[in-house]
C-alpha positions in Angstrom: -17.5 -28.3 10.0 -14.2 -27.7 8.1 -11.8 -25.0 8.8 -9.6 -24.0 5.9 -6.8 -21.5 6.5 -5.2 -19.8 3.6 -3.2 -16.6 3.1 -3.6 -14.3 0.1 -2.1 -11.0 -0.9 -5.2 -9.3 -2.5 -4.0 -7.2 -5.4 -5.4 -3.7 -5.5 -5.3 -0.9 -8.0 -3.5 2.5 -7.7 -6.9 4.2 -7.5 -8.2 1.9 -4.7 -5.0 2.5 -2.8 -5.3 6.3 -3.2 -9.0 6.1 -2.0 -7.8 4.1 1.0 -5.1 6.7 1.9 -7.4 9.7 1.3 -10.8 8.4 2.6 -10.0 5.3 4.7 -12.4 3.3 2.6 -11.9 0.0 0.7 -14.2 -2.4 -1.2 -13.4 -6.1 -1.1 -16.0 -8.2 -3.0 -19.4 -7.1 -1.6 -17.9 -5.8 1.7 -17.3 -2.0 2.3 -14.5 -1.4 4.8 -14.5 2.0 6.4 -12.5 3.8 9.1 -9.1 2.4 8.0 -6.5 4.7 9.5 -3.2 5.7 7.9 0.0 4.2 9.2 -1.9 1.3 10.8 -2.7 -2.4 10.5 -6.4 -3.1 10.6 -8.1 -6.5 11.1 -11.7 -7.1 9.9 -13.9 -10.1 9.4 -15.9 -10.3 6.2 -18.3 -12.8 4.6 -17.0 -14.2 1.4 -19.8 -16.7 0.7 -23.3 -17.2 2.2 -25.5 -15.0 4.2 -25.7 -14.5 8.0 -28.8 -13.2 9.7 -28.7 -11.1 12.9 -30.2 -14.0 14.9 -27.2 -16.2 14.0 -28.8 -18.1 11.2 -26.4 -18.8 8.3 -27.4 -19.7 4.7 -24.9 -21.7 2.7 -23.8 -21.3 -0.9 -21.0 -22.3 -3.3 -17.5 -20.9 -2.9 -14.4 -21.0 -5.1 -10.9 -19.7 -4.7 -7.5 -20.7 -6.1 -7.4 -23.7 -3.7 -10.6 -25.3 -4.9 -14.4 -25.1 -5.0 -16.9 -26.1 -2.3 -20.7 -26.4 -2.1 -23.0 -25.8 0.8 -20.6 -23.6 2.7 -20.6 -20.4 4.7 -17.2 -18.6 4.4 -15.9 -15.8 6.5 -12.3 -14.5 6.4 -10.4 -12.3 8.8 -8.4 -9.9 6.7 -5.4 -7.7 7.6 -5.0 -4.3 5.9 -1.6 -2.6 6.2 -1.8 1.0 5.2 1.4 2.9 5.2 3.6 5.5 3.4 7.1 4.3 3.1 10.4 5.8 1.9 12.5 4.0 -0.8 15.9 4.7 -2.4 16.0 5.5 -6.1 19.2 4.9 -8.1 18.7 7.4 -10.9 21.7 6.2 -13.0 20.3 2.6 -13.2 16.6 3.5 -13.0 16.0 1.2 -10.1 14.1 1.6 -6.9 15.0 -0.2 -3.7 12.0 -1.0 -1.6 12.1 -1.1 2.2 12.2 -4.9 2.0 15.4 -4.7 0.0 13.6 -5.8 -3.3 15.0 -3.9 -6.3 12.7 -3.2 -9.3 12.4 -0.8 -12.2 11.5 2.7 -11.2 9.5 3.4 -14.4 7.1 0.5 -13.6 5.7 2.7 -10.7 4.2 -0.4 -9.0 5.3 -3.7 -7.4 3.8 -6.4 -5.4 6.1 -7.0 -2.4 5.6 -10.0 -0.2 6.3 -8.0 2.9 4.2 -5.0 2.1 1.7 -6.1 -0.6 0.9 -3.7 -3.4 3.3 -0.7 -3.6 2.8 2.3 -5.8 5.0 5.4 -6.5 4.8 8.4 -8.8 7.3 8.5 -11.7 9.6 11.5 -11.8 8.0 14.1 -14.1 9.8 14.9 -17.3 10.9 18.6 -17.3 13.6 20.9 -18.6 15.7 20.7 -15.4 17.2 17.4 -16.4 17.4 15.9 -12.9 20.3 13.7 -13.8 22.6 16.6 -14.7 23.1 18.1 -11.2 26.2 17.8 -9.1 25.9 16.4 -5.6 25.8 19.2 -3.0 25.5 17.0 0.1 25.3 13.3 0.9 24.1 12.3 4.4 21.1 12.5 6.7 18.6 15.4 6.5 15.4 16.3 8.2 12.4 15.7 5.9 9.4 18.0 6.4 6.1 17.3 4.8 2.5 17.8 5.5 0.8 14.4 5.9 -2.8 15.6 5.3 -2.4 16.8 1.7 -0.4 16.1 -1.4 -0.5 19.7 -2.5 2.4 21.0 -0.5 6.0 20.2 -1.4 8.4 18.1 0.6 11.2 20.1 2.2 14.6 18.7 3.2 16.5 20.7 5.8 20.1 20.4 6.9 21.7 22.4 9.7 25.4 22.2 10.6 27.6 24.5 12.6 28.3 26.6 9.6 25.3 26.3 7.2 21.6 25.9 7.0 20.2 24.5 3.8 16.6 23.7 2.7 
């Protein structure tokens, strides 16, 4: 018996990521992973090659990955799924987004593979007649962010209360 330990970041699509956030379901090869909660880290064991019966009998097959190919093997892998919403800073003047890990990338790309967090996706700023870059700064500092986590249909509200004003 040989034990081979490898670590991969499995690339996913925006659509798969959205399904995972909305339904808690992911498909990895022939495995269907369900019950994956938001803002959590989930560990699961899946079979990558071969068949296992309920009585413990295993049937071997051929398996290949970026590290090589093997014959007559049964391969299982414990996977880790990190599912989270994160905040990132956007520098509108340079068109850059600063990810939570500190990595800087182009905002218009709307996706990045980050070693710390895996696949990351964000929505581009919609083009509209308001010209978001032409506003003056009203306030710089910490605000309370209010958003409903169960739906994307409601707007995000930022609230600021000081001794003299309340602004939302």
